[in-house]
MIDOSE-1310 file (N, C-alpha, C; in nm, 2 decimals, decimal comma, always signed):
residues 281
mtin	+9,02/-20,83/-6,70/+8,94/-20,80/-6,58/+9,01/-20,86/-6,46; +9,00/-20,80/-6,34/+9,07/-20,85/-6,22/+8,97/-20,86/-6,11; +9,01/-20,93/-6,01/+8,93/-20,95/-5,89/+9,00/-20,89/-5,76; +9,14/-20,86/-5,78/+9,21/-20,80/-5,66/+9,18/-20,66/-5,65
tnpa	+9,16/-20,59/-5,76/+9,14/-20,45/-5,76/+9,01/-20,42/-5,84; +8,95/-20,30/-5,80/+8,83/-20,26/-5,87/+8,84/-20,11/-5,89; +8,91/-20,07/-6,00/+8,93/-19,93/-6,02/+8,80/-19,85/-6,04; +8,71/-19,91/-6,10/+8,58/-19,85/-6,13/+8,51/-19,81/-6,00
asaa	+8,51/-19,91/-5,90/+8,45/-19,89/-5,77/+8,53/-19,78/-5,69; +8,66/-19,78/-5,71/+8,74/-19,68/-5,64/+8,71/-19,54/-5,69; +8,70/-19,53/-5,82/+8,67/-19,40/-5,88/+8,53/-19,35/-5,84; +8,44/-19,45/-5,84/+8,30/-19,41/-5,80/+8,29/-19,37/-5,66
alhl	+8,37/-19,44/-5,57/+8,37/-19,40/-5,43/+8,43/-19,26/-5,41; +8,54/-19,23/-5,49/+8,60/-19,10/-5,48/+8,51/-18,99/-5,52; +8,44/-19,01/-5,63/+8,34/-18,91/-5,68/+8,23/-18,90/-5,58; +8,18/-19,01/-5,52/+8,08/-19,00/-5,42/+8,12/-18,93/-5,30
trsq	+8,24/-18,95/-5,25/+8,29/-18,88/-5,14/+8,30/-18,73/-5,16; +8,34/-18,69/-5,28/+8,35/-18,55/-5,31/+8,21/-18,49/-5,32; +8,11/-18,56/-5,38/+7,98/-18,51/-5,38/+7,92/-18,50/-5,25; +7,95/-18,59/-5,16/+7,90/-18,59/-5,02/+7,95/-18,47/-4,95
dmls	+8,08/-18,44/-4,97/+8,15/-18,32/-4,91/+8,08/-18,19/-4,95; +8,05/-18,18/-5,08/+7,99/-18,06/-5,14/+7,85/-18,05/-5,09; +7,78/-18,16/-5,08/+7,64/-18,16/-5,02/+7,64/-18,12/-4,88; +7,74/-18,17/-4,80/+7,75/-18,13/-4,66/+7,78/-17,98/-4,64
ksln	+7,86/-17,92/-4,73/+7,89/-17,78/-4,73/+7,77/-17,70/-4,76; +7,69/-17,74/-4,86/+7,57/-17,67/-4,90/+7,47/-17,68/-4,78; +7,46/-17,79/-4,72/+7,37/-17,81/-4,61/+7,40/-17,72/-4,49; +7,53/-17,71/-4,46/+7,58/-17,62/-4,35/+7,55/-17,48/-4,38
klss	+7,57/-17,43/-4,51/+7,55/-17,30/-4,54/+7,40/-17,26/-4,53; +7,32/-17,35/-4,58/+7,17/-17,33/-4,58/+7,12/-17,33/-4,44; +7,17/-17,42/-4,36/+7,12/-17,43/-4,22/+7,17/-17,31/-4,13; +7,29/-17,26/-4,16/+7,35/-17,15/-4,08/+7,31/-17,01/-4,13
gsri	+7,27/-17,01/-4,26/+7,25/-16,88/-4,33/+7,37/-16,80/-4,36; +7,49/-16,86/-4,34/+7,61/-16,80/-4,37/+7,68/-16,86/-4,49; +7,74/-16,78/-4,57/+7,82/-16,83/-4,69/+7,95/-16,88/-4,65; +8,00/-16,82/-4,53/+8,14/-16,86/-4,48/+8,12/-16,93/-4,35
vqps	+8,11/-17,06/-4,36/+8,09/-17,14/-4,24/+8,22/-17,16/-4,17; +8,33/-17,18/-4,25/+8,46/-17,20/-4,20/+8,56/-17,12/-4,28; +8,67/-17,08/-4,23/+8,76/-16,99/-4,30/+8,80/-17,03/-4,44; +8,81/-17,16/-4,46/+8,84/-17,21/-4,59/+8,74/-17,18/-4,70
ddaa	+8,62/-17,15/-4,66/+8,51/-17,12/-4,76/+8,55/-16,99/-4,84; +8,61/-16,89/-4,77/+8,65/-16,77/-4,83/+8,73/-16,69/-4,73; +8,86/-16,72/-4,73/+8,95/-16,67/-4,63/+8,96/-16,52/-4,64; +8,98/-16,47/-4,77/+8,99/-16,32/-4,79/+8,86/-16,25/-4,75
glav	+8,75/-16,31/-4,79/+8,62/-16,25/-4,76/+8,60/-16,24/-4,61; +8,64/-16,35/-4,54/+8,62/-16,35/-4,39/+8,70/-16,24/-4,33; +8,83/-16,21/-4,38/+8,91/-16,11/-4,32/+8,85/-15,97/-4,34; +8,80/-15,95/-4,47/+8,73/-15,82/-4,50/+8,61/-15,80/-4,41
sekf	+8,53/-15,91/-4,40/+8,40/-15,89/-4,33/+8,43/-15,87/-4,18; +8,53/-15,92/-4,13/+8,57/-15,90/-3,99/+8,60/-15,75/-3,96; +8,67/-15,69/-4,06/+8,70/-15,55/-4,05/+8,57/-15,47/-4,06; +8,49/-15,51/-4,16/+8,36/-15,44/-4,17/+8,28/-15,45/-4,04
eaqg	+8,28/-15,56/-3,98/+8,20/-15,58/-3,86/+8,25/-15,49/-3,75; +8,38/-15,48/-3,73/+8,44/-15,39/-3,63/+8,41/-15,25/-3,66; +8,42/-15,21/-3,79/+8,38/-15,07/-3,83/+8,24/-15,04/-3,80; +8,15/-15,14/-3,82/+8,01/-15,12/-3,80/+7,98/-15,10/-3,65
rriq	+8,05/-15,18/-3,56/+8,04/-15,16/-3,42/+8,08/-15,02/-3,37; +8,19/-14,97/-3,44/+8,23/-14,83/-3,40/+8,13/-14,73/-3,45; +8,07/-14,75/-3,56/+7,97/-14,66/-3,61/+7,85/-14,66/-3,52; +7,81/-14,78/-3,47/+7,69/-14,79/-3,38/+7,72/-14,72/-3,25
aalt	+7,85/-14,73/-3,20/+7,89/-14,67/-3,08/+7,89/-14,51/-3,09; +7,94/-14,47/-3,21/+7,94/-14,32/-3,24/+7,79/-14,27/-3,25; +7,71/-14,35/-3,31/+7,57/-14,31/-3,32/+7,50/-14,30/-3,19; +7,53/-14,39/-3,10/+7,48/-14,38/-2,96/+7,53/-14,25/-2,89
nvqn	+7,66/-14,22/-2,91/+7,72/-14,10/-2,85/+7,65/-13,97/-2,90; +7,63/-13,97/-3,03/+7,56/-13,85/-3,10/+7,42/-13,84/-3,05; +7,35/-13,95/-3,04/+7,21/-13,94/-3,00/+7,20/-13,89/-2,85; +7,29/-13,94/-2,77/+7,29/-13,89/-2,63/+7,33/-13,74/-2,63
avsy	+7,41/-13,70/-2,72/+7,45/-13,55/-2,73/+7,32/-13,47/-2,77; +7,25/-13,53/-2,86/+7,12/-13,46/-2,91/+7,03/-13,45/-2,79; +7,02/-13,55/-2,71/+6,93/-13,55/-2,59/+6,98/-13,44/-2,49; +7,12/-13,43/-2,48/+7,18/-13,33/-2,39/+7,14/-13,19/-2,43
vqta	+7,15/-13,17/-2,56/+7,11/-13,03/-2,62/+6,97/-13,01/-2,61; +6,88/-13,11/-2,63/+6,74/-13,09/-2,62/+6,70/-13,06/-2,48; +6,76/-13,13/-2,38/+6,73/-13,10/-2,24/+6,77/-12,96/-2,21; +6,89/-12,92/-2,25/+6,93/-12,78/-2,22/+6,83/-12,68/-2,28
dgfm	+6,79/-12,70/-2,41/+6,70/-12,61/-2,47/+6,56/-12,61/-2,40; +6,52/-12,73/-2,35/+6,39/-12,73/-2,28/+6,40/-12,65/-2,15; +6,51/-12,66/-2,08/+6,52/-12,57/-1,96/+6,52/-12,42/-2,00; +6,59/-12,39/-2,11/+6,60/-12,25/-2,14/+6,47/-12,20/-2,20
sgms	+6,39/-12,28/-2,26/+6,26/-12,24/-2,30/+6,17/-12,20/-2,18; +6,19/-12,28/-2,07/+6,12/-12,24/-1,95/+6,17/-12,11/-1,89; +6,30/-12,09/-1,90/+6,36/-11,97/-1,85/+6,31/-11,85/-1,92; +6,29/-11,86/-2,05/+6,24/-11,75/-2,13/+6,11/-11,71/-2,08
kvla	+6,02/-11,81/-2,05/+5,89/-11,77/-2,00/+5,90/-11,71/-1,86; +5,99/-11,75/-1,78/+6,01/-11,69/-1,65/+6,05/-11,55/-1,66; +6,15/-11,53/-1,75/+6,20/-11,39/-1,77/+6,10/-11,30/-1,83; +6,01/-11,36/-1,92/+5,91/-11,28/-1,98/+5,81/-11,23/-1,86
rmse	+5,78/-11,31/-1,77/+5,70/-11,27/-1,66/+5,77/-11,17/-1,57; +5,90/-11,19/-1,55/+5,98/-11,09/-1,47/+5,98/-10,96/-1,54; +5,99/-10,96/-1,67/+5,98/-10,83/-1,75/+5,85/-10,76/-1,73; +5,74/-10,84/-1,72/+5,61/-10,79/-1,70/+5,60/-10,73/-1,56
lsvl	+5,65/-10,80/-1,46/+5,65/-10,75/-1,32/+5,72/-10,62/-1,31; +5,83/-10,61/-1,38/+5,92/-10,49/-1,37/+5,84/-10,37/-1,41; +5,75/-10,39/-1,51/+5,67/-10,27/-1,56/+5,55/-10,25/-1,46; +5,49/-10,35/-1,42/+5,38/-10,34/-1,33/+5,42/-10,27/-1,20
akdv	+5,54/-10,30/-1,15/+5,59/-10,24/-1,03/+5,61/-10,09/-1,04; +5,61/-10,04/-1,16/+5,63/-9,89/-1,18/+5,50/-9,82/-1,19; +5,39/-9,89/-1,18/+5,25/-9,83/-1,18/+5,24/-9,74/-1,06; +5,22/-9,61/-1,09/+5,21/-9,51/-0,98/+5,08/-9,53/-0,90
tknt	+4,98/-9,60/-0,95/+4,86/-9,62/-0,88/+4,87/-9,74/-0,78; +4,98/-9,81/-0,78/+5,00/-9,92/-0,69/+5,06/-9,87/-0,56; +5,00/-9,92/-0,45/+5,06/-9,88/-0,32/+5,18/-9,97/-0,28; +5,23/-9,95/-0,16/+5,35/-10,02/-0,12/+5,33/-10,17/-0,11
edva	+5,21/-10,20/-0,06/+5,17/-10,35/-0,04/+5,16/-10,42/-0,18; +5,11/-10,34/-0,27/+5,10/-10,40/-0,41/+5,24/-10,43/-0,47; +5,33/-10,33/-0,45/+5,46/-10,35/-0,50/+5,53/-10,46/-0,43; +5,51/-10,48/-0,30/+5,57/-10,58/-0,22/+5,53/-10,72/-0,27
lyqk	+5,40/-10,73/-0,32/+5,35/-10,86/-0,38/+5,43/-10,88/-0,51; +5,45/-10,78/-0,59/+5,52/-10,80/-0,71/+5,67/-10,84/-0,68; +5,72/-10,78/-0,58/+5,86/-10,82/-0,54/+5,86/-10,97/-0,49; +5,76/-11,01/-0,42/+5,76/-11,15/-0,37/+5,76/-11,25/-0,49
efla	+5,67/-11,22/-0,59/+5,67/-11,31/-0,71/+5,80/-11,30/-0,78; +5,86/-11,18/-0,80/+5,98/-11,16/-0,87/+6,10/-11,24/-0,80; +6,10/-11,23/-0,67/+6,20/-11,31/-0,59/+6,18/-11,46/-0,61; +6,06/-11,51/-0,62/+6,04/-11,65/-0,64/+6,09/-11,69/-0,78
lqqq	+6,07/-11,60/-0,88/+6,11/-11,64/-1,01/+6,27/-11,63/-1,02; +6,33/-11,54/-0,95/+6,47/-11,53/-0,94/+6,53/-11,66/-0,88; +6,46/-11,71/-0,78/+6,51/-11,83/-0,71/+6,49/-11,95/-0,80; +6,38/-11,95/-0,88/+6,36/-12,06/-0,98/+6,47/-12,07/-1,08
lrdt	+6,51/-11,95/-1,13/+6,62/-11,94/-1,23/+6,75/-11,99/-1,17; +6,77/-11,94/-1,04/+6,90/-11,98/-0,98/+6,90/-12,13/-0,95; +6,79/-12,19/-0,91/+6,79/-12,33/-0,89/+6,81/-12,41/-1,02; +6,78/-12,35/-1,13/+6,80/-12,42/-1,26/+6,94/-12,41/-1,31
vggg	+7,00/-12,29/-1,31/+7,13/-12,27/-1,36/+7,24/-12,30/-1,26; +7,21/-12,30/-1,14/+7,31/-12,32/-1,04/+7,40/-12,20/-1,01; +7,50/-12,22/-0,93/+7,59/-12,11/-0,89/+7,53/-12,04/-0,77; +7,60/-11,94/-0,72/+7,55/-11,86/-0,61/+7,53/-11,96/-0,49
svvs	+7,41/-11,96/-0,43/+7,39/-12,04/-0,31/+7,34/-12,18/-0,35; +7,33/-12,21/-0,48/+7,28/-12,34/-0,53/+7,40/-12,43/-0,57; +7,42/-12,54/-0,50/+7,53/-12,63/-0,53/+7,49/-12,74/-0,63; +7,36/-12,79/-0,62/+7,31/-12,90/-0,71/+7,20/-12,84/-0,79
plgt	+7,23/-12,79/-0,91/+7,12/-12,72/-0,99/+7,03/-12,83/-1,05; +6,91/-12,78/-1,09/+6,81/-12,86/-1,16/+6,86/-12,89/-1,30; +6,93/-12,79/-1,36/+6,97/-12,80/-1,50/+7,09/-12,90/-1,52; +7,07/-13,03/-1,51/+7,17/-13,12/-1,54/+7,12/-13,23/-1,63
fnsv	+7,22/-13,30/-1,69/+7,18/-13,42/-1,78/+7,28/-13,53/-1,74; +7,23/-13,63/-1,68/+7,31/-13,74/-1,63/+7,42/-13,69/-1,54; +7,38/-13,60/-1,45/+7,48/-13,54/-1,36/+7,57/-13,44/-1,42; +7,56/-13,42/-1,55/+7,65/-13,32/-1,61/+7,58/-13,18/-1,61
plfa	+7,63/-13,08/-1,54/+7,57/-12,95/-1,54/+7,55/-12,89/-1,68; +7,43/-12,83/-1,70/+7,41/-12,78/-1,84/+7,45/-12,63/-1,85; +7,45/-12,56/-1,74/+7,47/-12,41/-1,75/+7,58/-12,36/-1,67; +7,68/-12,45/-1,63/+7,79/-12,41/-1,56/+7,91/-12,37/-1,65
pnvt	+8,01/-12,30/-1,60/+8,12/-12,26/-1,68/+8,20/-12,39/-1,72; +8,24/-12,40/-1,85/+8,31/-12,51/-1,90/+8,39/-12,46/-2,02; +8,51/-12,42/-2,00/+8,59/-12,35/-2,10/+8,61/-12,44/-2,22; +8,64/-12,57/-2,20/+8,67/-12,66/-2,31/+8,54/-12,71/-2,38
gltv	+8,43/-12,69/-2,32/+8,31/-12,75/-2,38/+8,30/-12,90/-2,37; +8,21/-12,96/-2,44/+8,19/-13,10/-2,44/+8,23/-13,15/-2,58; +8,32/-13,25/-2,59/+8,37/-13,30/-2,72/+8,29/-13,43/-2,74; +8,22/-13,43/-2,85/+8,14/-13,55/-2,89/+8,20/-13,62/-3,01
tige	+8,21/-13,75/-3,00/+8,26/-13,83/-3,11/+8,15/-13,85/-3,21; +8,16/-13,80/-3,33/+8,05/-13,81/-3,43/+8,09/-13,90/-3,54; +8,20/-13,98/-3,53/+8,23/-14,07/-3,64/+8,31/-14,18/-3,59; +8,33/-14,29/-3,67/+8,40/-14,41/-3,63/+8,55/-14,40/-3,63
aagq	+8,60/-14,30/-3,70/+8,75/-14,28/-3,71/+8,80/-14,18/-3,61; +8,93/-14,19/-3,58/+8,99/-14,10/-3,48/+8,98/-13,96/-3,53; +8,96/-13,86/-3,44/+8,95/-13,72/-3,48/+8,82/-13,67/-3,53; +8,72/-13,76/-3,54/+8,59/-13,72/-3,59/+8,51/-13,68/-3,47
tlti	+8,52/-13,55/-3,43/+8,46/-13,50/-3,31/+8,39/-13,37/-3,34; +8,30/-13,33/-3,25/+8,23/-13,20/-3,25/+8,23/-13,15/-3,11; +8,26/-13,02/-3,09/+8,26/-12,97/-2,96/+8,14/-12,88/-2,93; +8,07/-12,91/-2,82/+7,95/-12,83/-2,78/+8,01/-12,73/-2,69
setn	+8,01/-12,60/-2,73/+8,06/-12,50/-2,65/+7,98/-12,48/-2,52; +8,04/-12,42/-2,42/+7,98/-12,40/-2,29/+7,85/-12,32/-2,30; +7,75/-12,35/-2,22/+7,63/-12,27/-2,21/+7,63/-12,21/-2,07; +7,71/-12,11/-2,05/+7,73/-12,06/-1,91/+7,63/-11,95/-1,89
lqdg	+7,53/-11,98/-1,81/+7,43/-11,88/-1,77/+7,45/-11,83/-1,63; +7,56/-11,87/-1,57/+7,58/-11,83/-1,43/+7,65/-11,69/-1,42; +7,69/-11,64/-1,54/+7,74/-11,50/-1,54/+7,68/-11,43/-1,65; +7,73/-11,32/-1,70/+7,67/-11,24/-1,81/+7,54/-11,17/-1,76
plgi	+7,45/-11,13/-1,85/+7,33/-11,06/-1,81/+7,24/-11,14/-1,71; +7,23/-11,27/-1,73/+7,14/-11,34/-1,64/+7,21/-11,36/-1,51; +7,34/-11,37/-1,51/+7,41/-11,38/-1,38/+7,40/-11,25/-1,30; +7,40/-11,14/-1,37/+7,38/-11,01/-1,30/+7,24/-11,00/-1,24
llaq	+7,14/-11,05/-1,31/+7,01/-11,04/-1,26/+6,99/-11,13/-1,14; +7,07/-11,24/-1,13/+7,06/-11,33/-1,02/+7,17/-11,32/-0,92; +7,24/-11,21/-0,92/+7,35/-11,19/-0,83/+7,30/-11,19/-0,69; +7,39/-11,25/-0,60/+7,35/-11,27/-0,46/+7,46/-11,23/-0,37
tgts	+7,41/-11,19/-0,25/+7,50/-11,16/-0,14/+7,45/-11,26/-0,03; +7,53/-11,37/-0,01/+7,48/-11,47/+0,07/+7,37/-11,55/+0,00; +7,26/-11,55/+0,06/+7,14/-11,62/+0,00/+7,04/-11,51/-0,05; +7,07/-11,38/-0,04/+6,98/-11,28/-0,08/+7,02/-11,22/-0,21
fnie	+6,91/-11,20/-0,30/+6,94/-11,14/-0,43/+6,96/-10,99/-0,42; +7,05/-10,95/-0,50/+7,09/-10,80/-0,50/+6,99/-10,72/-0,58; +6,93/-10,78/-0,68/+6,84/-10,70/-0,77/+6,70/-10,72/-0,73; +6,62/-10,61/-0,72/+6,48/-10,62/-0,68/+6,40/-10,57/-0,80
vtnp	+6,27/-10,59/-0,79/+6,18/-10,55/-0,90/+6,17/-10,40/-0,92; +6,21/-10,33/-0,81/+6,20/-10,18/-0,81/+6,33/-10,12/-0,86; +6,43/-10,20/-0,89/+6,55/-10,14/-0,94/+6,53/-10,05/-1,06; +6,59/-9,93/-1,07/+6,56/-9,84/-1,18/+6,59/-9,90/-1,32
siss	+6,69/-9,99/-1,32/+6,74/-10,04/-1,45/+6,68/-10,18/-1,47; +6,58/-10,22/-1,39/+6,54/-10,36/-1,40/+6,49/-10,40/-1,54; +6,42/-10,32/-1,60/+6,36/-10,35/-1,73/+6,47/-10,39/-1,83; +6,57/-10,30/-1,84/+6,68/-10,33/-1,94/+6,76/-10,45/-1,89
mvtd	+6,77/-10,47/-1,76/+6,84/-10,59/-1,71/+6,77/-10,72/-1,75; +6,64/-10,72/-1,73/+6,56/-10,84/-1,77/+6,57/-10,86/-1,92; +6,56/-10,75/-2,00/+6,57/-10,76/-2,14/+6,70/-10,82/-2,19; +6,81/-10,78/-2,12/+6,94/-10,83/-2,15/+6,95/-10,98/-2,12
aiqd	+6,89/-11,02/-2,01/+6,89/-11,16/-1,97/+6,81/-11,24/-2,07; +6,70/-11,19/-2,12/+6,62/-11,26/-2,22/+6,71/-11,28/-2,34; +6,78/-11,18/-2,38/+6,87/-11,19/-2,50/+6,98/-11,29/-2,48; +7,03/-11,29/-2,36/+7,14/-11,38/-2,32/+7,09/-11,53/-2,34
vase	+6,97/-11,56/-2,29/+6,92/-11,69/-2,30/+6,89/-11,72/-2,45; +6,83/-11,63/-2,52/+6,80/-11,65/-2,66/+6,92/-11,68/-2,74; +7,03/-11,61/-2,71/+7,15/-11,63/-2,79/+7,21/-11,77/-2,76; +7,20/-11,81/-2,64/+7,25/-11,95/-2,60/+7,16/-12,05/-2,67
rasl	+7,03/-12,03/-2,68/+6,94/-12,12/-2,74/+6,97/-12,13/-2,89; +7,01/-12,02/-2,95/+7,04/-12,02/-3,09/+7,17/-12,10/-3,12; +7,27/-12,08/-3,03/+7,39/-12,15/-3,04/+7,37/-12,30/-3,03; +7,29/-12,34/-2,93/+7,26/-12,48/-2,92/+7,18/-12,54/-3,03
gavq	+7,09/-12,45/-3,09/+7,01/-12,50/-3,21/+7,10/-12,53/-3,32; +7,21/-12,45/-3,34/+7,30/-12,48/-3,45/+7,37/-12,61/-3,43; +7,41/-12,63/-3,30/+7,48/-12,75/-3,27/+7,39/-12,87/-3,29; +7,26/-12,86/-3,25/+7,17/-12,97/-3,27/+7,15/-13,00/-3,41
srle	+7,15/-12,90/-3,50/+7,14/-12,93/-3,64/+7,26/-13,01/-3,69; +7,38/-12,98/-3,65/+7,49/-13,06/-3,69/+7,49/-13,20/-3,63; +7,44/-13,21/-3,51/+7,43/-13,35/-3,45/+7,33/-13,43/-3,52; +7,22/-13,37/-3,56/+7,12/-13,45/-3,63/+7,17/-13,49/-3,76
lavn	+7,24/-13,40/-3,83/+7,31/-13,44/-3,96/+7,40/-13,56/-3,94; +7,48/-13,55/-3,83/+7,57/-13,66/-3,80/+7,50/-13,79/-3,77; +7,38/-13,78/-3,71/+7,30/-13,90/-3,68/+7,26/-13,96/-3,82; +7,21/-13,88/-3,91/+7,16/-13,93/-4,04/+7,28/-13,99/-4,11
tlqv	+7,40/-13,93/-4,11/+7,51/-13,98/-4,18/+7,56/-14,11/-4,12; +7,56/-14,13/-3,99/+7,60/-14,25/-3,93/+7,50/-14,36/-3,96; +7,37/-14,33/-3,96/+7,27/-14,43/-3,99/+7,29/-14,48/-4,13; +7,32/-14,39/-4,23/+7,34/-14,44/-4,37/+7,47/-14,52/-4,38
qgqi	+7,57/-14,47/-4,31/+7,70/-14,55/-4,31/+7,68/-14,69/-4,26; +7,60/-14,70/-4,15/+7,58/-14,83/-4,09/+7,50/-14,92/-4,18; +7,40/-14,87/-4,25/+7,32/-14,95/-4,34/+7,40/-15,00/-4,46; +7,48/-14,91/-4,51/+7,57/-14,95/-4,63/+7,67/-15,05/-4,58
leaa	+7,73/-15,03/-4,47/+7,83/-15,13/-4,42/+7,76/-15,26/-4,39; +7,64/-15,26/-4,34/+7,57/-15,39/-4,31/+7,54/-15,46/-4,44; +7,50/-15,39/-4,54/+7,47/-15,45/-4,67/+7,60/-15,51/-4,73; +7,71/-15,44/-4,72/+7,84/-15,49/-4,77/+7,88/-15,62/-4,70
tsri	+7,87/-15,62/-4,57/+7,90/-15,74/-4,49/+7,81/-15,85/-4,53; +7,68/-15,82/-4,55/+7,59/-15,93/-4,58/+7,62/-15,99/-4,72; +7,67/-15,91/-4,81/+7,70/-15,97/-4,94/+7,82/-16,06/-4,93; +7,91/-16,04/-4,83/+8,02/-16,13/-4,82/+7,99/-16,25/-4,74
rdvd	+7,91/-16,23/-4,63/+7,90/-16,34/-4,53/+7,77/-16,42/-4,54; +7,66/-16,35/-4,59/+7,53/-16,42/-4,59/+7,51/-16,51/-4,72; +7,45/-16,62/-4,70/+7,43/-16,71/-4,81/+7,32/-16,67/-4,90; +7,34/-16,69/-5,03/+7,23/-16,66/-5,13/+7,15/-16,79/-5,13
vale	+7,04/-16,79/-5,07/+6,96/-16,91/-5,05/+6,91/-16,97/-5,18; +6,87/-16,88/-5,28/+6,83/-16,93/-5,41/+6,94/-17,01/-5,48; +7,06/-16,95/-5,48/+7,17/-17,01/-5,55/+7,22/-17,13/-5,48; +7,23/-17,12/-5,34/+7,28/-17,24/-5,27/+7,18/-17,35/-5,27
stif	+7,05/-17,32/-5,28/+6,95/-17,43/-5,29/+6,97/-17,51/-5,42; +7,00/-17,43/-5,53/+7,03/-17,50/-5,66/+7,15/-17,59/-5,65; +7,26/-17,54/-5,59/+7,38/-17,62/-5,57/+7,35/-17,74/-5,48; +7,27/-17,72/-5,38/+7,23/-17,83/-5,29/+7,16/-17,94/-5,37
aknn	+7,06/-17,90/-5,45/+6,99/-18,00/-5,53/+7,08/-18,07/-5,62; +7,17/-18,00/-5,69/+7,26/-18,07/-5,78/+7,35/-18,17/-5,71; +7,41/-18,13/-5,59/+7,49/-18,22/-5,51/+7,41/-18,34/-5,46; +7,29/-18,31/-5,43/+7,20/-18,42/-5,38/+7,18/-18,53/-5,48
ilvq	+7,16/-18,48/-5,61/+7,14/-18,57/-5,72/+7,27/-18,65/-5,75; +7,39/-18,58/-5,74/+7,52/-18,64/-5,76/+7,54/-18,75/-5,65; +7,50/-18,72/-5,53/+7,52/-18,82/-5,42/+7,44/-18,95/-5,45; +7,31/-18,92/-5,49/+7,22/-19,03/-5,52/+7,27/-19,12/-5,64
sgta	+7,31/-19,05/-5,74/+7,36/-19,12/-5,86/+7,50/-19,18/-5,83; +7,58/-19,12/-5,75/+7,71/-19,17/-5,72/+7,69/-19,30/-5,64; +7,60/-19,30/-5,54/+7,57/-19,42/-5,46/+7,52/-19,53/-5,55; +7,44/-19,50/-5,65/+7,39/-19,61/-5,74/+7,50/-19,66/-5,82
mlaq	+7,59/-19,57/-5,87/+7,70/-19,62/-5,96/+7,80/-19,70/-5,88; +7,82/-19,66/-5,75/+7,92/-19,74/-5,67/+7,86/-19,88/-5,65; +7,73/-19,89/-5,63/+7,68/-20,02/-5,62/+7,69/-20,10/-5,74; +7,68/-20,04/-5,86/+7,70/-20,11/-5,99/+7,85/-20,15/-6,00
anql	+7,94/-20,06/-5,97/+8,08/-20,09/-5,98/+8,12/-20,20/-5,89; +8,06/-20,21/-5,78/+8,09/-20,32/-5,69/+8,04/-20,46/-5,74; +7,95/-20,45/-5,84/+7,90/-20,58/-5,90/+7,99/-20,62/-6,01; +8,08/-20,54/-6,06/+8,16/-20,58/-6,18/+8,25/-20,70/-6,16
pntv	+8,31/-20,72/-6,04/+8,39/-20,85/-6,02/+8,31/-20,97/-6,04; +8,18/-20,96/-6,02/+8,10/-21,08/-6,03/+8,10/-21,14/-6,17; +8,13/-21,05/-6,27/+8,14/-21,10/-6,41/+8,26/-21,20/-6,43; +8,36/-21,18/-6,35/+8,48/-21,26/-6,36/+8,45/-21,41/-6,32
lkll	+8,36/-21,42/-6,22/+8,32/-21,55/-6,18/+8,26/-21,63/-6,29; +8,19/-21,56/-6,38/+8,13/-21,63/-6,49/+8,23/-21,70/-6,59; +8,35/-21,63/-6,59/+8,46/-21,69/-6,67/+8,51/-21,82/-6,61; +8,50/-21,83/-6,48/+8,55/-21,95/-6,41/+8,45/-22,07/-6,41
q	+8,33/-22,04/-6,46/+8,23/-22,15/-6,46/+8,25/-22,24/-6,58
């Protein structure tokens, strides 16, 4: 036995230090809720989770883009639903104006309403004498010519896009019905071909609504896909970075017991040199 060195106490102190380090790590994980408090806890897992987190942010950004595109399409469809009702009334007026029992004043009243409806449609779709149409979404015209359409990012990777084709109602059958010379409309309710012209305009709007409906279906599918992707990616990230509280609590309890027992054993080891003194008595 020696008094200059105490190997037993040194060993006990070493084990105690290790137990305290492990206890501190468990405490940090439980208090932060993260399994990876510092890179050394899981360097590879940290790198993977960082990539997952970046991918998740891209997915959320794409989801926002697609949801905004859905709102764009829904807004356009809402306007065109109103247009269909206006055109239906114009179709009715075109027939009423042909009633032989109506006098000139009656027909003039039909024309007055017909003109007001034409102006409402022109105010909505724009073009002609209207510079700032009602039919816009966040200042983006809904019914103006746009050869390239609108390209929407529907995924987190490059090239994952969907193009919303133009919904141009400023020309075609509706454009003919709303043709102007200056600020005056060229087509009146008494035009001999008015009934077929209004019918063609109704078909024009209906066709555009059908096209947008198909686009909306694809966008809604993209929303569902992105939401599922986001949830799966979040779960994968959680498995890497989030602490398992039940498991870590068990480890914490074990380390806590080791610290307490190590402290007691270190105290006992420090008492060993005292036995040497008994030999000197």
